C-alpha positions as CSV (number, residue, x, y, z in Angstrom):
1,M,89.2,33.2,57.4
2,K,86.5,35.7,57.8
3,A,87.8,37.9,55.4
4,I,88.2,35.4,52.9
5,R,84.4,34.3,53.5
6,M,83.5,38.0,52.6
7,L,85.4,38.2,49.6
8,T,84.1,34.9,48.3
9,G,80.6,35.3,49.0
10,I,77.7,36.5,51.4
11,S,77.8,34.3,54.7
12,D,75.1,33.8,57.2
13,S,75.5,34.5,61.1
14,K,77.6,31.2,61.4
15,G,79.8,32.1,58.9
16,E,78.5,29.7,56.3
17,P,78.2,30.9,52.6
18,I,74.6,31.6,51.1
19,R,73.8,30.4,47.5
20,P,72.5,33.5,45.5
21,A,68.8,32.8,44.7
22,I,68.0,32.0,41.0
23,P,65.6,34.4,39.4
24,A,62.0,32.6,39.1
25,G,62.0,33.5,35.2
26,R,65.3,31.9,34.5
27,L,64.3,28.6,36.4
28,F,61.0,28.5,34.5
29,H,62.7,28.9,31.2
30,G,65.4,26.5,31.9
31,F,62.7,23.9,33.1
32,L,61.0,24.5,29.6
33,N,64.0,23.9,27.5
34,A,64.8,20.7,29.4
35,A,61.5,19.3,28.4
36,P,61.8,16.3,25.9
37,D,58.7,17.6,24.1
38,A,57.7,20.8,22.2
39,V,55.6,22.9,25.0
40,V,53.9,26.2,23.8
41,I,52.2,28.4,26.4
42,V,49.1,30.5,25.3
43,D,46.9,33.0,27.0
44,G,43.1,33.1,27.3
45,D,42.8,34.6,23.7
46,G,44.8,31.8,22.3
47,M,48.1,33.8,21.8
48,I,51.4,32.4,22.1
49,V,53.4,33.8,24.9
50,Q,56.1,31.4,25.6
51,V,57.8,28.5,23.4
52,N,60.7,26.3,24.2
53,S,63.8,25.2,22.2
54,Q,62.1,21.9,21.3
55,T,59.0,23.9,19.7
56,E,61.6,25.8,17.4
57,K,63.3,22.5,16.3
58,L,59.7,20.5,15.8
59,F,57.9,23.4,13.9
60,G,61.0,25.2,12.2
61,Y,60.1,28.4,13.6
62,P,62.6,30.7,15.6
63,R,61.1,32.1,19.0
64,E,60.4,35.4,17.8
65,E,58.3,34.4,14.8
66,L,55.9,32.6,17.2
67,L,55.6,35.0,20.1
68,G,52.6,37.1,20.0
69,R,50.8,35.0,17.1
70,P,47.9,32.7,17.5
71,L,48.3,29.0,18.5
72,E,46.5,28.1,15.1
73,V,49.6,29.0,13.0
74,L,51.2,25.6,14.2
75,M,48.0,23.6,12.9
76,P,46.5,22.8,9.4
77,E,43.9,24.8,8.0
78,R,41.2,22.2,8.2
79,F,41.7,22.3,12.0
80,R,41.6,26.0,12.6
81,G,37.8,26.6,12.4
82,T,36.8,24.4,15.2
83,H,39.8,25.1,17.5
84,A,38.6,28.4,18.8
85,G,35.5,26.8,20.4
86,K,37.6,23.7,21.8
87,R,39.9,26.3,23.6
88,R,37.0,28.4,25.1
89,A,35.6,24.9,26.2
90,F,39.0,24.0,28.0
91,T,39.3,27.5,29.5
92,A,35.7,27.0,31.0
93,D,37.1,23.7,32.7
94,P,40.6,23.9,32.9
95,Q,41.5,20.2,33.8
96,P,44.9,18.5,32.6
97,R,43.9,16.4,29.7
98,S,45.1,14.5,26.9
99,M,43.9,15.6,23.4
100,G,45.5,12.7,21.1
101,R,43.7,9.8,22.4
102,G,40.9,8.7,19.8
103,L,42.0,11.7,17.4
104,D,44.1,12.0,14.3
105,L,46.0,15.6,15.5
106,F,48.2,16.9,13.2
107,G,50.9,19.8,13.6
108,L,52.1,22.2,10.5
109,R,55.7,22.8,10.1
110,K,56.7,26.5,8.7
111,D,57.8,24.7,5.5
112,G,54.0,23.6,4.9
113,R,54.6,19.9,6.0
114,E,52.2,18.0,8.3
115,F,53.1,15.6,10.8
116,P,51.1,13.6,13.3
117,I,51.1,15.0,17.1
118,D,49.7,14.1,20.5
119,V,48.8,17.0,22.8
120,S,48.5,17.2,26.6
121,L,47.0,20.5,28.0
122,S,47.7,21.7,31.4
123,P,46.3,25.1,33.1
124,L,49.1,27.3,34.8
125,P,48.4,28.5,38.4
126,P,45.6,31.0,38.3
127,E,48.0,34.1,39.8
128,A,49.7,34.0,36.5
129,G,46.4,34.9,34.7
130,I,44.8,32.5,32.2
131,L,47.6,30.5,30.6
132,I,47.5,27.1,29.1
133,A,50.6,25.1,28.6
134,S,50.5,22.6,25.5
135,T,52.8,19.6,25.5
136,I,53.4,18.7,22.1
137,R,54.9,15.3,21.2
138,D,55.7,14.1,17.4
139,M,54.1,10.9,16.9
140,S,55.8,10.2,13.3
141,A,57.7,7.1,14.5
142,Q,55.0,5.9,16.3
143,R,52.6,6.3,13.6
144,C,54.9,4.7,11.2
145,L,55.4,1.7,13.5
146,E,51.6,1.3,14.0
147,N,51.1,1.4,10.0
148,E,53.9,-1.3,9.9
149,L,52.2,-3.5,12.5
150,R,49.0,-3.0,10.6
151,E,50.3,-4.1,7.3
152,R,52.0,-6.9,9.0
153,T,48.8,-8.1,10.6
154,L,47.3,-7.8,7.2
155,E,49.9,-9.9,5.9
156,L,49.7,-12.6,8.4
157,E,45.8,-12.7,7.9
158,E,46.4,-12.8,4.1
159,A,48.9,-15.7,4.5
160,D,46.6,-17.6,6.8
161,R,43.6,-17.1,4.3
162,Q,45.9,-18.6,1.5
163,K,47.0,-21.5,3.8
164,D,43.2,-22.7,4.2
165,Q,42.9,-22.1,0.4
166,F,45.9,-24.0,-0.6
167,L,44.7,-26.9,1.7
168,A,41.2,-26.7,0.3
169,V,42.6,-26.5,-3.4
170,V,45.3,-29.3,-2.9
171,A,42.7,-31.7,-1.5
172,H,40.3,-30.8,-4.5
173,E,43.0,-31.4,-6.9
174,F,44.1,-34.6,-5.5
175,R,40.8,-36.1,-4.8
176,S,39.8,-36.7,-8.4
177,P,42.9,-38.6,-9.8
178,L,43.0,-40.7,-6.6
179,A,39.3,-41.6,-7.0
180,V,40.5,-42.6,-10.6
181,L,43.2,-44.7,-9.0
182,T,41.0,-46.4,-6.9
183,N,38.7,-47.6,-9.7
184,L,41.6,-48.4,-11.7
185,A,42.7,-50.6,-9.0
186,H,39.7,-52.7,-8.9
187,I,39.6,-53.0,-12.6
188,L,43.1,-54.3,-12.6
189,R,42.2,-56.8,-9.8
190,S,39.0,-58.1,-11.4
191,P,39.1,-61.4,-13.0
192,Q,36.4,-60.3,-15.2
193,A,38.5,-57.5,-17.0
194,D,40.0,-58.5,-20.3
195,A,43.2,-57.6,-22.0
196,A,41.7,-54.3,-23.4
197,A,40.1,-53.3,-20.4
198,Q,43.2,-53.7,-18.4
199,Q,45.2,-51.9,-20.9
200,R,42.9,-48.9,-20.8
201,A,43.1,-49.1,-17.1
202,V,47.1,-49.1,-17.4
203,D,47.1,-46.2,-19.9
204,A,44.6,-44.3,-17.5
205,L,46.9,-45.0,-14.6
206,G,50.0,-43.7,-16.3
207,R,48.0,-40.3,-17.3
208,Q,46.9,-39.8,-13.5
209,T,50.0,-40.5,-11.9
210,T,51.6,-38.2,-14.4
211,H,49.2,-35.5,-13.4
212,M,50.0,-36.0,-9.9
213,V,53.6,-36.0,-10.2
214,R,53.4,-32.7,-12.2
215,L,51.0,-31.3,-9.2
216,V,53.6,-32.3,-6.7
217,E,56.4,-30.8,-8.6
218,D,55.0,-27.4,-9.2
219,L,54.3,-27.4,-5.3
220,L,58.1,-28.1,-4.8
221,D,59.1,-25.6,-7.5
222,V,57.2,-22.8,-5.6
223,S,58.5,-23.4,-2.4
224,R,62.2,-23.6,-3.8
225,V,61.6,-20.3,-5.5
226,R,60.1,-18.7,-2.6
227,R,63.3,-19.8,-0.6
228,G,65.6,-18.7,-3.4
229,D,66.9,-22.1,-3.8
230,V,66.7,-22.1,-7.4
231,S,70.0,-22.1,-9.4
232,L,69.8,-21.5,-13.2
233,R,71.9,-23.6,-15.6
234,R,72.5,-21.0,-17.9
235,E,73.6,-21.6,-21.7
236,S,72.7,-20.3,-25.0
237,V,69.3,-21.5,-25.8
238,D,67.5,-21.7,-29.2
239,L,63.9,-20.4,-28.6
240,W,62.5,-22.7,-31.5
241,T,63.7,-25.7,-29.3
242,V,62.0,-24.3,-26.2
243,F,58.8,-23.8,-28.1
244,S,59.2,-27.4,-29.5
245,K,59.6,-29.1,-25.9
246,A,56.9,-26.8,-24.4
247,I,54.2,-27.5,-27.1
248,E,55.1,-31.3,-26.4
249,M,54.3,-31.0,-23.0
250,G,51.1,-29.1,-23.3
251,L,49.7,-31.0,-26.5
252,T,47.7,-33.6,-24.5
253,L,45.6,-30.7,-22.7
254,I,45.2,-28.5,-25.9
255,E,44.1,-31.6,-28.0
256,S,41.5,-33.0,-25.6
257,R,39.9,-29.5,-25.5
258,K,39.6,-29.4,-29.5
259,H,42.0,-26.2,-29.5
260,H,43.8,-25.0,-32.7
261,L,47.2,-24.0,-32.0
262,E,48.9,-21.5,-34.1
263,V,52.7,-21.3,-34.1
264,A,54.2,-18.2,-35.9
265,Q,57.5,-19.2,-37.6
266,F,60.3,-17.1,-36.5
267,P,61.6,-14.5,-39.2
268,E,65.3,-15.2,-37.9
269,P,66.9,-17.6,-35.3
270,L,66.2,-16.3,-31.6
271,W,68.9,-17.0,-29.1
272,V,68.6,-16.2,-25.3
273,S,70.7,-16.8,-22.6
274,G,69.1,-19.2,-19.6
275,D,68.2,-22.3,-18.3
276,P,66.3,-24.5,-21.1
277,T,64.5,-26.8,-18.7
278,R,63.0,-23.5,-16.7
279,L,62.3,-21.9,-19.9
280,I,60.5,-24.6,-21.2
281,Q,58.5,-24.7,-18.2
282,V,57.5,-21.1,-18.6
283,V,56.2,-21.6,-21.8
284,S,54.6,-24.7,-21.1
285,N,52.6,-23.3,-18.2
286,L,51.5,-20.5,-20.3
287,L,50.2,-22.6,-23.0
288,T,48.5,-24.9,-20.3
289,N,46.9,-21.6,-18.7
290,A,45.7,-20.6,-22.1
291,A,44.2,-24.0,-22.7
292,K,42.4,-24.3,-19.4
293,Y,40.9,-20.8,-19.6
294,T,39.7,-21.2,-23.1
295,P,36.7,-22.8,-24.1
296,E,36.6,-26.0,-26.2
297,G,37.4,-25.3,-30.0
298,G,39.1,-22.1,-29.2
299,I,42.5,-20.8,-30.9
300,I,45.8,-20.2,-29.0
301,W,48.4,-18.1,-30.7
302,L,52.0,-18.6,-29.9
303,S,54.9,-16.2,-31.3
304,A,58.2,-14.6,-30.6
305,A,60.3,-11.7,-32.2
306,R,63.1,-9.6,-31.2
307,E,62.0,-6.3,-29.8
308,D,64.6,-3.4,-28.5
309,G,67.3,-5.7,-27.4
310,A,64.9,-8.5,-26.0
311,V,63.2,-11.6,-27.2
312,A,59.6,-11.0,-26.8
313,I,57.5,-14.5,-26.5
314,C,53.7,-13.8,-26.9
315,I,51.1,-16.3,-26.0
316,R,47.5,-15.2,-27.1
317,D,44.0,-16.9,-26.6
318,N,40.3,-16.1,-27.3
319,G,39.4,-17.6,-23.9
320,V,37.2,-16.3,-21.0
321,G,39.6,-13.0,-20.4
322,I,40.4,-11.4,-17.3
323,P,38.7,-8.8,-15.6
324,R,40.2,-5.6,-15.0
325,E,40.5,-5.7,-11.3
326,M,42.1,-9.2,-11.5
327,L,44.9,-8.1,-14.0
328,S,47.2,-7.0,-11.0
329,R,46.6,-10.3,-9.2
330,V,46.8,-13.3,-11.6
331,F,50.6,-13.9,-10.9
332,D,49.9,-14.0,-7.2
333,L,49.8,-17.6,-5.4
334,F,46.7,-19.5,-5.6
335,T,44.8,-17.2,-7.6
336,Q,42.3,-18.4,-10.3
337,V,40.0,-16.5,-12.6
338,G,36.6,-18.4,-13.4
339,S,34.5,-17.6,-16.0
340,G,32.0,-15.1,-14.5
341,G,34.0,-15.0,-11.3
342,G,32.6,-18.4,-10.2
343,S,33.7,-21.5,-12.1
344,R,37.4,-22.9,-11.6
345,A,39.5,-24.0,-14.4
346,G,41.2,-26.7,-12.4
347,G,44.9,-26.8,-11.1
348,L,46.4,-25.3,-8.1
349,G,46.6,-21.7,-9.0
350,I,50.5,-21.7,-8.9
351,G,51.4,-22.1,-12.6
352,L,51.4,-18.3,-13.3
353,T,53.4,-17.5,-10.1
354,L,56.1,-19.8,-11.2
355,V,56.4,-18.1,-14.7
356,R,56.8,-14.9,-13.0
357,R,59.5,-16.1,-10.6
358,L,61.3,-18.0,-13.3
359,V,61.3,-15.0,-15.6
360,E,62.6,-12.6,-13.0
361,L,65.6,-15.0,-12.3
362,H,66.4,-14.9,-16.0
363,G,66.2,-10.9,-15.7
364,G,63.0,-10.5,-17.6
365,T,59.6,-9.6,-17.4
366,V,56.2,-10.8,-17.9
367,Q,53.2,-8.9,-18.6
368,V,49.2,-9.6,-19.1
369,A,46.8,-8.0,-20.8
370,S,42.9,-8.4,-21.4
371,E,40.0,-6.5,-22.5
372,G,37.8,-8.1,-19.7
373,L,35.7,-11.3,-19.6
374,G,34.9,-13.0,-22.9
375,H,37.9,-11.2,-24.7
376,G,40.5,-13.5,-24.4
377,S,44.1,-12.7,-22.8
378,E,47.4,-12.0,-23.9
379,F,50.9,-12.8,-21.8
380,V,54.2,-11.5,-23.1
381,V,57.5,-12.6,-21.7
382,R,60.6,-10.5,-22.6
383,L,63.9,-11.8,-21.9
384,P,67.4,-10.5,-22.7
385,S,68.7,-11.6,-26.3
386,L,71.6,-12.8,-27.8
387,L,72.1,-11.3,-31.2
388,A,73.4,-14.4,-32.8
389,Q,74.2,-18.0,-32.4
390,P,77.3,-18.4,-30.2
391,I,80.3,-19.6,-32.1
392,A,81.4,-23.2,-30.8
393,P,85.2,-24.0,-30.5
394,P,86.6,-25.9,-33.2
395,M,87.1,-29.7,-32.5
396,A,90.0,-31.3,-31.9
């Protein structure tokens, strides 16, 4: 047994094997490479004397290209000028500390790409000379999560703001017709009201209830579209029929504001594939929008033409126009553009939102253009075109 122990390893006085000592350099190097973060060790002059394998992966440099080079090679140019002073300040008071708190620190990869980092500094034992270990952590994933959380917070704040705005707008829009209905109820109950007064009250009652029903239907439509509960009943639709029904729906408002409506005749029949009810709603909402935002006696133009495989529907007016900064927001929910940015034209601010959602469901697009306040506006809806009227099957 003694001979076997001597062959297999060094034994102590009791005959127990003694494990050979691991060199300190190997142990330290193994510790560095086991670290989850990049570790860069620099001397008092800021020269790199050691890096671990995580540093090579993170910055894209092989170890040999970093040893003996200044630490600043791993940071963007804008940080290098002040870094030497900060390094000297740390050397004067070498205490473990984190550099990333409250700072936007970035590392620089060999390929020139920057990425956010967090840095912790630790002085090494003084017998090794002035050596500083920098532990560098890639913060890209965390910053991405922070940005997503920040964006989500802003979205929630905007949703809360829109909710408050929605409640205020709904209360405003329903208050007026409800007040009218209350007055009409008094008139209809009054024994002094003659037949003519009662008939006027009945007519006004019909108008106000129709208006309130339209408001409720728009609210329900927005909710359905946002949930994806709207399905289109597609068929081949003659666009002139859509125009006729839409004009009929918006004619009361157009006439009450003494507008002049010009409708251009089509040079050829225009057919599209879509839900006729929803397409009528699209054109009607755009006509109503033009009528609301055009002063009395204004002009509204309605036209359509074939354009690059699509049918382009154009609704143009000489109304109040839209400021440039609002062009990208006019289709947002509850957004309204007032004359001079102050007054409101009435409504819930959901008509254009419905227009965009319904047009997109048809595979089309809607765009708005305006030269600014006082210069009118133009809305163009483009829908996929059918080249000709579909041929009906022969009757039996």
